[in-house]
PQR file with spaces between the fields and no chain letter, atoms N, CA, C, O and H, PARSE charges and radii, in Angstrom:
ATOM       1  N    MET     1       5.874  -27.978   36.999 -0.4000 1.5000
ATOM       2  CA   MET     1       5.987  -29.213   37.707 -0.0000 2.0000
ATOM       3  C    MET     1       4.759  -30.044   37.691  0.5500 1.7000
ATOM       4  O    MET     1       4.858  -31.269   37.759 -0.5500 1.4000
ATOM       5  N    ALA     2       3.528  -29.413   37.600 -0.4000 1.5000
ATOM       6  CA   ALA     2       2.398  -30.109   37.511 -0.0000 2.0000
ATOM       7  C    ALA     2       2.340  -30.903   36.197  0.5500 1.7000
ATOM       8  O    ALA     2       1.811  -32.014   36.189 -0.5500 1.4000
ATOM       9  H    ALA     2       3.448  -28.418   37.545  0.4000 1.0000
ATOM      10  N    PHE     3       2.843  -30.390   35.139 -0.4000 1.5000
ATOM      11  CA   PHE     3       2.900  -31.156   33.877 -0.0000 2.0000
ATOM      12  C    PHE     3       3.924  -32.081   33.834  0.5500 1.7000
ATOM      13  O    PHE     3       3.688  -33.198   33.373 -0.5500 1.4000
ATOM      14  H    PHE     3       3.273  -29.488   35.146  0.4000 1.0000
ATOM      15  N    GLY     4       5.115  -31.771   34.276 -0.4000 1.5000
ATOM      16  CA   GLY     4       6.249  -32.771   34.101 -0.0000 2.0000
ATOM      17  C    GLY     4       6.229  -34.067   34.986  0.5500 1.7000
ATOM      18  O    GLY     4       6.731  -35.127   34.611 -0.5500 1.4000
ATOM      19  H    GLY     4       5.306  -30.864   34.650  0.4000 1.0000
ATOM      20  N    THR     5       5.676  -33.910   36.057 -0.4000 1.5000
ATOM      21  CA   THR     5       5.604  -35.060   37.009 -0.0000 2.0000
ATOM      22  C    THR     5       4.846  -36.212   36.397  0.5500 1.7000
ATOM      23  O    THR     5       5.401  -37.310   36.365 -0.5500 1.4000
ATOM      24  H    THR     5       5.268  -33.049   36.362  0.4000 1.0000
ATOM      25  N    PRO     6       3.563  -36.056   35.880 -0.5600 1.5000
ATOM      26  CA   PRO     6       2.948  -37.256   35.333  0.2800 2.0000
ATOM      27  C    PRO     6       3.422  -37.538   33.896  0.5500 1.7000
ATOM      28  O    PRO     6       3.387  -38.699   33.488 -0.5500 1.4000
ATOM      29  N    VAL     7       3.850  -36.571   33.128 -0.4000 1.5000
ATOM      30  CA   VAL     7       4.221  -36.897   31.738 -0.0000 2.0000
ATOM      31  C    VAL     7       5.710  -37.309   31.594  0.5500 1.7000
ATOM      32  O    VAL     7       6.026  -38.144   30.746 -0.5500 1.4000
ATOM      33  H    VAL     7       3.878  -35.628   33.459  0.4000 1.0000
ATOM      34  N    GLY     8       6.604  -36.752   32.387 -0.4000 1.5000
ATOM      35  CA   GLY     8       7.987  -36.956   32.177 -0.0000 2.0000
ATOM      36  C    GLY     8       8.480  -38.458   32.228  0.5500 1.7000
ATOM      37  O    GLY     8       9.253  -38.898   31.377 -0.5500 1.4000
ATOM      38  H    GLY     8       6.347  -36.074   33.075  0.4000 1.0000
ATOM      39  N    PRO     9       8.003  -39.200   33.248 -0.5600 1.5000
ATOM      40  CA   PRO     9       8.518  -40.632   33.296  0.2800 2.0000
ATOM      41  C    PRO     9       7.935  -41.505   32.056  0.5500 1.7000
ATOM      42  O    PRO     9       8.586  -42.419   31.549 -0.5500 1.4000
ATOM      43  N    ARG    10       6.657  -41.131   31.631 -0.4000 1.5000
ATOM      44  CA   ARG    10       6.140  -41.749   30.525 -0.0000 2.0000
ATOM      45  C    ARG    10       6.865  -41.488   29.203  0.5500 1.7000
ATOM      46  O    ARG    10       7.175  -42.369   28.402 -0.5500 1.4000
ATOM      47  H    ARG    10       6.128  -40.389   32.042  0.4000 1.0000
ATOM      48  N    ALA    11       7.101  -40.176   29.065 -0.4000 1.5000
ATOM      49  CA   ALA    11       7.809  -39.766   27.881 -0.0000 2.0000
ATOM      50  C    ALA    11       9.239  -40.343   27.931  0.5500 1.7000
ATOM      51  O    ALA    11       9.708  -40.832   26.903 -0.5500 1.4000
ATOM      52  H    ALA    11       6.849  -39.460   29.717  0.4000 1.0000
ATOM      53  N    ALA    12       9.907  -40.313   28.994 -0.4000 1.5000
ATOM      54  CA   ALA    12      11.277  -40.913   28.967 -0.0000 2.0000
ATOM      55  C    ALA    12      11.200  -42.444   28.689  0.5500 1.7000
ATOM      56  O    ALA    12      12.086  -42.989   28.031 -0.5500 1.4000
ATOM      57  H    ALA    12       9.526  -39.915   29.829  0.4000 1.0000
ATOM      58  N    GLY    13      10.196  -43.101   29.164 -0.4000 1.5000
ATOM      59  CA   GLY    13      10.105  -44.493   28.895 -0.0000 2.0000
ATOM      60  C    GLY    13       9.865  -44.798   27.512  0.5500 1.7000
ATOM      61  O    GLY    13      10.414  -45.765   26.984 -0.5500 1.4000
ATOM      62  H    GLY    13       9.476  -42.658   29.699  0.4000 1.0000
ATOM      63  N    PHE    14       9.026  -43.987   26.845 -0.4000 1.5000
ATOM      64  CA   PHE    14       8.641  -44.059   25.350 -0.0000 2.0000
ATOM      65  C    PHE    14       9.850  -43.745   24.567  0.5500 1.7000
ATOM      66  O    PHE    14      10.062  -44.402   23.547 -0.5500 1.4000
ATOM      67  H    PHE    14       8.580  -43.201   27.274  0.4000 1.0000
ATOM      68  N    ALA    15      10.627  -42.861   24.907 -0.4000 1.5000
ATOM      69  CA   ALA    15      11.845  -42.436   24.220 -0.0000 2.0000
ATOM      70  C    ALA    15      12.891  -43.550   24.491  0.5500 1.7000
ATOM      71  O    ALA    15      13.714  -43.714   23.590 -0.5500 1.4000
ATOM      72  H    ALA    15      10.455  -42.327   25.735  0.4000 1.0000
ATOM      73  N    PHE    16      12.981  -44.252   25.462 -0.4000 1.5000
ATOM      74  CA   PHE    16      13.942  -45.328   25.755 -0.0000 2.0000
ATOM      75  C    PHE    16      13.466  -46.540   24.838  0.5500 1.7000
ATOM      76  O    PHE    16      14.276  -47.231   24.221 -0.5500 1.4000
ATOM      77  H    PHE    16      12.313  -44.120   26.193  0.4000 1.0000
ATOM      78  N    ASP    17      12.111  -46.743   24.795 -0.4000 1.5000
ATOM      79  CA   ASP    17      11.589  -47.827   23.935 -0.0000 2.0000
ATOM      80  C    ASP    17      12.053  -47.659   22.525  0.5500 1.7000
ATOM      81  O    ASP    17      12.466  -48.617   21.871 -0.5500 1.4000
ATOM      82  H    ASP    17      11.452  -46.181   25.296  0.4000 1.0000
ATOM      83  N    LEU    18      11.988  -46.493   22.076 -0.4000 1.5000
ATOM      84  CA   LEU    18      12.279  -46.256   20.645 -0.0000 2.0000
ATOM      85  C    LEU    18      13.741  -46.222   20.418  0.5500 1.7000
ATOM      86  O    LEU    18      14.130  -46.750   19.376 -0.5500 1.4000
ATOM      87  H    LEU    18      11.652  -45.715   22.607  0.4000 1.0000
ATOM      88  N    SER    19      14.585  -45.715   21.177 -0.4000 1.5000
ATOM      89  CA   SER    19      16.026  -45.616   20.999 -0.0000 2.0000
ATOM      90  C    SER    19      16.936  -46.616   21.729  0.5500 1.7000
ATOM      91  O    SER    19      18.103  -46.782   21.374 -0.5500 1.4000
ATOM      92  H    SER    19      14.269  -45.286   22.023  0.4000 1.0000
ATOM      93  N    HIS    20      16.381  -47.279   22.758 -0.4000 1.5000
ATOM      94  CA   HIS    20      17.052  -48.184   23.607 -0.0000 2.0000
ATOM      95  C    HIS    20      18.240  -47.475   24.376  0.5500 1.7000
ATOM      96  O    HIS    20      19.232  -48.128   24.700 -0.5500 1.4000
ATOM      97  H    HIS    20      15.433  -47.144   23.047  0.4000 1.0000
ATOM      98  N    SER    21      18.130  -46.222   24.641 -0.4000 1.5000
ATOM      99  CA   SER    21      19.112  -45.434   25.344 -0.0000 2.0000
ATOM     100  C    SER    21      18.345  -44.252   26.077  0.5500 1.7000
ATOM     101  O    SER    21      17.301  -43.789   25.618 -0.5500 1.4000
ATOM     102  H    SER    21      17.324  -45.692   24.378  0.4000 1.0000
ATOM     103  N    TYR    22      18.920  -43.809   27.218 -0.4000 1.5000
ATOM     104  CA   TYR    22      18.392  -42.789   27.996 -0.0000 2.0000
ATOM     105  C    TYR    22      18.997  -41.421   27.495  0.5500 1.7000
ATOM     106  O    TYR    22      18.654  -40.384   28.062 -0.5500 1.4000
ATOM     107  H    TYR    22      19.768  -44.186   27.591  0.4000 1.0000
ATOM     108  N    THR    23      19.894  -41.396   26.438 -0.4000 1.5000
ATOM     109  CA   THR    23      20.503  -40.160   26.079 -0.0000 2.0000
ATOM     110  C    THR    23      19.421  -39.083   25.720  0.5500 1.7000
ATOM     111  O    THR    23      19.518  -37.946   26.181 -0.5500 1.4000
ATOM     112  H    THR    23      20.172  -42.239   25.978  0.4000 1.0000
ATOM     113  N    LEU    24      18.451  -39.426   24.943 -0.4000 1.5000
ATOM     114  CA   LEU    24      17.555  -38.438   24.434 -0.0000 2.0000
ATOM     115  C    LEU    24      16.659  -37.830   25.645  0.5500 1.7000
ATOM     116  O    LEU    24      16.424  -36.625   25.725 -0.5500 1.4000
ATOM     117  H    LEU    24      18.373  -40.350   24.569  0.4000 1.0000
ATOM     118  N    PRO    25      16.231  -38.690   26.485 -0.5600 1.5000
ATOM     119  CA   PRO    25      15.505  -38.102   27.624  0.2800 2.0000
ATOM     120  C    PRO    25      16.305  -37.193   28.596  0.5500 1.7000
ATOM     121  O    PRO    25      15.811  -36.180   29.091 -0.5500 1.4000
ATOM     122  N    ILE    26      17.512  -37.598   28.828 -0.4000 1.5000
ATOM     123  CA   ILE    26      18.514  -36.898   29.694 -0.0000 2.0000
ATOM     124  C    ILE    26      18.822  -35.499   29.012  0.5500 1.7000
ATOM     125  O    ILE    26      18.788  -34.466   29.681 -0.5500 1.4000
ATOM     126  H    ILE    26      17.913  -38.421   28.426  0.4000 1.0000
ATOM     127  N    MET    27      19.098  -35.501   27.771 -0.4000 1.5000
ATOM     128  CA   MET    27      19.442  -34.243   27.042 -0.0000 2.0000
ATOM     129  C    MET    27      18.207  -33.327   26.983  0.5500 1.7000
ATOM     130  O    MET    27      18.333  -32.113   27.145 -0.5500 1.4000
ATOM     131  H    MET    27      19.126  -36.340   27.228  0.4000 1.0000
ATOM     132  N    ALA    28      17.003  -33.906   26.750 -0.4000 1.5000
ATOM     133  CA   ALA    28      15.727  -33.069   26.783 -0.0000 2.0000
ATOM     134  C    ALA    28      15.551  -32.476   28.165  0.5500 1.7000
ATOM     135  O    ALA    28      15.260  -31.285   28.273 -0.5500 1.4000
ATOM     136  H    ALA    28      16.900  -34.892   26.618  0.4000 1.0000
ATOM     137  N    SER    29      15.712  -33.238   29.213 -0.4000 1.5000
ATOM     138  CA   SER    29      15.547  -32.726   30.608 -0.0000 2.0000
ATOM     139  C    SER    29      16.565  -31.672   30.872  0.5500 1.7000
ATOM     140  O    SER    29      16.208  -30.633   31.427 -0.5500 1.4000
ATOM     141  H    SER    29      15.949  -34.205   29.126  0.4000 1.0000
ATOM     142  N    ALA    30      17.879  -31.865   30.496 -0.4000 1.5000
ATOM     143  CA   ALA    30      18.925  -30.908   30.727 -0.0000 2.0000
ATOM     144  C    ALA    30      18.606  -29.631   29.955  0.5500 1.7000
ATOM     145  O    ALA    30      18.802  -28.536   30.481 -0.5500 1.4000
ATOM     146  H    ALA    30      18.169  -32.709   30.044  0.4000 1.0000
ATOM     147  N    SER    31      18.113  -29.745   28.706 -0.4000 1.5000
ATOM     148  CA   SER    31      17.741  -28.570   27.999 -0.0000 2.0000
ATOM     149  C    SER    31      16.646  -27.766   28.656  0.5500 1.7000
ATOM     150  O    SER    31      16.728  -26.546   28.797 -0.5500 1.4000
ATOM     151  H    SER    31      17.953  -30.635   28.279  0.4000 1.0000
ATOM     152  N    ALA    32      15.622  -28.487   29.049 -0.4000 1.5000
ATOM     153  CA   ALA    32      14.483  -27.887   29.725 -0.0000 2.0000
ATOM     154  C    ALA    32      14.899  -27.068   30.910  0.5500 1.7000
ATOM     155  O    ALA    32      14.407  -25.957   31.109 -0.5500 1.4000
ATOM     156  H    ALA    32      15.556  -29.478   28.934  0.4000 1.0000
ATOM     157  N    ASN    33      15.837  -27.623   31.731 -0.4000 1.5000
ATOM     158  CA   ASN    33      16.281  -27.005   32.942 -0.0000 2.0000
ATOM     159  C    ASN    33      17.124  -25.749   32.636  0.5500 1.7000
ATOM     160  O    ASN    33      17.041  -24.745   33.344 -0.5500 1.4000
ATOM     161  H    ASN    33      16.237  -28.525   31.570  0.4000 1.0000
ATOM     162  N    ILE    34      17.936  -25.830   31.566 -0.4000 1.5000
ATOM     163  CA   ILE    34      18.772  -24.579   31.091 -0.0000 2.0000
ATOM     164  C    ILE    34      17.766  -23.494   30.765  0.5500 1.7000
ATOM     165  O    ILE    34      17.896  -22.342   31.178 -0.5500 1.4000
ATOM     166  H    ILE    34      18.003  -26.645   30.991  0.4000 1.0000
ATOM     167  N    VAL    35      16.736  -23.910   29.993 -0.4000 1.5000
ATOM     168  CA   VAL    35      15.766  -22.835   29.494 -0.0000 2.0000
ATOM     169  C    VAL    35      15.003  -22.236   30.748  0.5500 1.7000
ATOM     170  O    VAL    35      14.769  -21.030   30.833 -0.5500 1.4000
ATOM     171  H    VAL    35      16.631  -24.846   29.657  0.4000 1.0000
ATOM     172  N    ALA    36      14.643  -23.123   31.681 -0.4000 1.5000
ATOM     173  CA   ALA    36      13.987  -22.673   32.898 -0.0000 2.0000
ATOM     174  C    ALA    36      14.964  -21.711   33.774  0.5500 1.7000
ATOM     175  O    ALA    36      14.499  -20.725   34.347 -0.5500 1.4000
ATOM     176  H    ALA    36      14.832  -24.102   31.611  0.4000 1.0000
ATOM     177  N    ALA    37      16.173  -22.007   33.837 -0.4000 1.5000
ATOM     178  CA   ALA    37      17.077  -21.187   34.464 -0.0000 2.0000
ATOM     179  C    ALA    37      17.330  -19.865   33.892  0.5500 1.7000
ATOM     180  O    ALA    37      17.494  -18.889   34.623 -0.5500 1.4000
ATOM     181  H    ALA    37      16.551  -22.808   33.371  0.4000 1.0000
ATOM     182  N    VAL    38      17.371  -19.788   32.600 -0.4000 1.5000
ATOM     183  CA   VAL    38      17.377  -18.547   31.841 -0.0000 2.0000
ATOM     184  C    VAL    38      16.184  -17.756   32.059  0.5500 1.7000
ATOM     185  O    VAL    38      16.346  -16.549   32.244 -0.5500 1.4000
ATOM     186  H    VAL    38      17.238  -20.581   32.005  0.4000 1.0000
ATOM     187  N    ILE    39      15.078  -18.210   32.068 -0.4000 1.5000
ATOM     188  CA   ILE    39      13.825  -17.560   32.232 -0.0000 2.0000
ATOM     189  C    ILE    39      13.745  -17.030   33.749  0.5500 1.7000
ATOM     190  O    ILE    39      13.326  -15.901   34.005 -0.5500 1.4000
ATOM     191  H    ILE    39      14.947  -19.190   31.918  0.4000 1.0000
ATOM     192  N    ALA    40      14.154  -17.878   34.672 -0.4000 1.5000
ATOM     193  CA   ALA    40      14.156  -17.433   36.033 -0.0000 2.0000
ATOM     194  C    ALA    40      15.206  -16.292   36.245  0.5500 1.7000
ATOM     195  O    ALA    40      14.886  -15.306   36.909 -0.5500 1.4000
ATOM     196  H    ALA    40      14.494  -18.795   34.464  0.4000 1.0000
ATOM     197  N    ALA    41      16.398  -16.400   35.719 -0.4000 1.5000
ATOM     198  CA   ALA    41      17.418  -15.323   35.820 -0.0000 2.0000
ATOM     199  C    ALA    41      16.757  -13.993   35.176  0.5500 1.7000
ATOM     200  O    ALA    41      16.736  -12.940   35.812 -0.5500 1.4000
ATOM     201  H    ALA    41      16.658  -17.201   35.180  0.4000 1.0000
ATOM     202  N    ALA    42      16.253  -14.103   33.957 -0.4000 1.5000
ATOM     203  CA   ALA    42      15.644  -12.893   33.351 -0.0000 2.0000
ATOM     204  C    ALA    42      14.544  -12.260   34.136  0.5500 1.7000
ATOM     205  O    ALA    42      14.462  -11.036   34.243 -0.5500 1.4000
ATOM     206  H    ALA    42      16.270  -14.959   33.440  0.4000 1.0000
ATOM     207  N    MET    43      13.671  -13.113   34.704 -0.4000 1.5000
ATOM     208  CA   MET    43      12.653  -12.565   35.552 -0.0000 2.0000
ATOM     209  C    MET    43      13.143  -11.877   36.814  0.5500 1.7000
ATOM     210  O    MET    43      12.643  -10.843   37.256 -0.5500 1.4000
ATOM     211  H    MET    43      13.738  -14.107   34.618  0.4000 1.0000
ATOM     212  N    SER    44      14.139  -12.518   37.346 -0.4000 1.5000
ATOM     213  CA   SER    44      14.699  -11.861   38.609 -0.0000 2.0000
ATOM     214  C    SER    44      15.344  -10.443   38.395  0.5500 1.7000
ATOM     215  O    SER    44      15.493   -9.676   39.346 -0.5500 1.4000
ATOM     216  H    SER    44      14.545  -13.358   36.987  0.4000 1.0000
ATOM     217  N    ARG    45      15.724  -10.119   37.103 -0.4000 1.5000
ATOM     218  CA   ARG    45      16.422   -8.902   36.796 -0.0000 2.0000
ATOM     219  C    ARG    45      15.389   -7.800   36.332  0.5500 1.7000
ATOM     220  O    ARG    45      15.693   -6.616   36.190 -0.5500 1.4000
ATOM     221  H    ARG    45      15.603  -10.742   36.330  0.4000 1.0000
ATOM     222  N    ALA    46      14.210   -8.295   36.126 -0.4000 1.5000
ATOM     223  CA   ALA    46      13.101   -7.253   35.744 -0.0000 2.0000
ATOM     224  C    ALA    46      12.803   -6.328   36.902  0.5500 1.7000
ATOM     225  O    ALA    46      12.728   -6.679   38.079 -0.5500 1.4000
ATOM     226  H    ALA    46      13.963   -9.257   36.242  0.4000 1.0000
ATOM     227  N    THR    47      12.640   -5.091   36.423 -0.4000 1.5000
ATOM     228  CA   THR    47      12.166   -4.087   37.456 -0.0000 2.0000
ATOM     229  C    THR    47      10.822   -4.250   37.901  0.5500 1.7000
ATOM     230  O    THR    47       9.922   -4.533   37.111 -0.5500 1.4000
ATOM     231  H    THR    47      12.701   -4.806   35.467  0.4000 1.0000
ATOM     232  N    PRO    48      10.616   -4.072   39.248 -0.5600 1.5000
ATOM     233  CA   PRO    48       9.174   -4.272   39.710  0.2800 2.0000
ATOM     234  C    PRO    48       8.297   -3.136   39.234  0.5500 1.7000
ATOM     235  O    PRO    48       8.822   -2.062   38.941 -0.5500 1.4000
ATOM     236  N    PRO    49       7.049   -3.304   39.144 -0.5600 1.5000
ATOM     237  CA   PRO    49       6.241   -2.187   38.706  0.2800 2.0000
ATOM     238  C    PRO    49       6.105   -1.114   39.896  0.5500 1.7000
ATOM     239  O    PRO    49       6.136   -1.415   41.090 -0.5500 1.4000
ATOM     240  N    GLU    50       5.956    0.143   39.398 -0.4000 1.5000
ATOM     241  CA   GLU    50       5.814    1.221   40.408 -0.0000 2.0000
ATOM     242  C    GLU    50       4.548    1.201   41.147  0.5500 1.7000
ATOM     243  O    GLU    50       3.507    0.861   40.584 -0.5500 1.4000
ATOM     244  H    GLU    50       5.931    0.387   38.429  0.4000 1.0000
ATOM     245  N    LYS    51       4.582    1.548   42.378 -0.4000 1.5000
ATOM     246  CA   LYS    51       3.396    1.514   43.202 -0.0000 2.0000
ATOM     247  C    LYS    51       2.690    2.939   43.026  0.5500 1.7000
ATOM     248  O    LYS    51       3.344    3.974   42.897 -0.5500 1.4000
ATOM     249  H    LYS    51       5.427    1.825   42.835  0.4000 1.0000
ATOM     250  N    PHE    52       1.427    2.898   43.030 -0.4000 1.5000
ATOM     251  CA   PHE    52       0.648    4.109   42.774 -0.0000 2.0000
ATOM     252  C    PHE    52       0.381    4.777   44.201  0.5500 1.7000
ATOM     253  O    PHE    52      -0.261    5.824   44.282 -0.5500 1.4000
ATOM     254  H    PHE    52       0.895    2.058   43.135  0.4000 1.0000
C-alpha cells in the first residue's frame, strides 16, 4: 500500500496518456489484486511454526 498509493495514480495517468484508454491500468490493477489474493490465500494455509 505504501508503494501503490503514491505511484499508482501517476502510473495510471502515464498509461492513459500513452494509450488514451484506461484499459491497461485497470487490467494491471486487477492482475495485481489477483496475485495478492493468491499470496494471501497461500499464506493463510501455511502451518504455523512449532513453539519450543
